[in-house]
N, C-alpha and C positions, 0 to 999 in steps of 0.2 A: 881781884885787882889789889895790888900792893900800894899802901899809902903811908907815907911818913909825914907826920906834922912838922911844921916850921915853928920854932919858938921864937916869940917877939921879944924885944928888950923891955924894960920896965916901963918905958914911956908909950909902949903899944906899937912901935914901929920896928921894922927889921932895919937893923944897922948896916948901911952900905959897906962892903968890903969885908964883912966879917962872916965867918963861916959858922954856921950852927952845927955845934958838935955834940952828939948824943953821948951820954955816958953809956958804960957797957950793960948796966942794968936796964936801961930804957931800950936799948938795941935788942937785948934778949927778949924783953916782954913783947915788942914789936914783931920780932922774928917769929916767935911761938905763936902769937896771936894770928898772924898771917898763914902760918903752916896749918893751924887748926882750921881757919877758914877755908882753905884750900881743900883739905880732906873732907871736911863737912859738905861743901857745896859742890865743887868740881868732880871729886871722885865719886861721890854719891850719885850726881847727875849722869855721870858715864856709866856708871854700873847699872843704873835704871835703864839706860838706853840699851845696854847689852842683854839685859833681861827681855825687854821688849823684842829685840832682834831674835832671841832665842824662841820666844813665843810664836813669831812669824815662821821661823825655821821650822819648828814643830808642826805647824799647820800645813806648810808645803809638803813636809815629809808625809803627813797623813792623807794628803790630796792624791798623790800618784808617784810617778817615777823620779822622785827626788830622794833616793834612798841614802845617798853618802852626803847629803847636803849639810847636815849638822856637824858631821866629822870634819868636813872640809872647811866649813865657816869657823870651827874652834881652832883648827890647824892653822888657818891663815891669820886669824886674829892673834894667835900666840906667836906667829912669826913677825907680825907688825910690832907687837909689844916688844919682842926681843931685839928687833932692829932698832926701835926708839931708845930702849934702855942702853944699848951699846954706844949710842952717839955721845 
């Protein structure tokens, strides 16, 4: 989740009708902090889900007639990623 703090005036209140403008350095710090959180949390969790799915696929392959299930799984997942990245 992305969050940007609102700065208050010296009296502790937000001045009505005035926009809070961040300077470039504050913006860069917030941007890179949020990107870092995205990769640490969201991407890691997604990768772990894929690893768990791969384990299930391997078990299904070992059980019986699911010979091409791993290949089909990775092909379809790659197609989904490609479609999402093209958007």
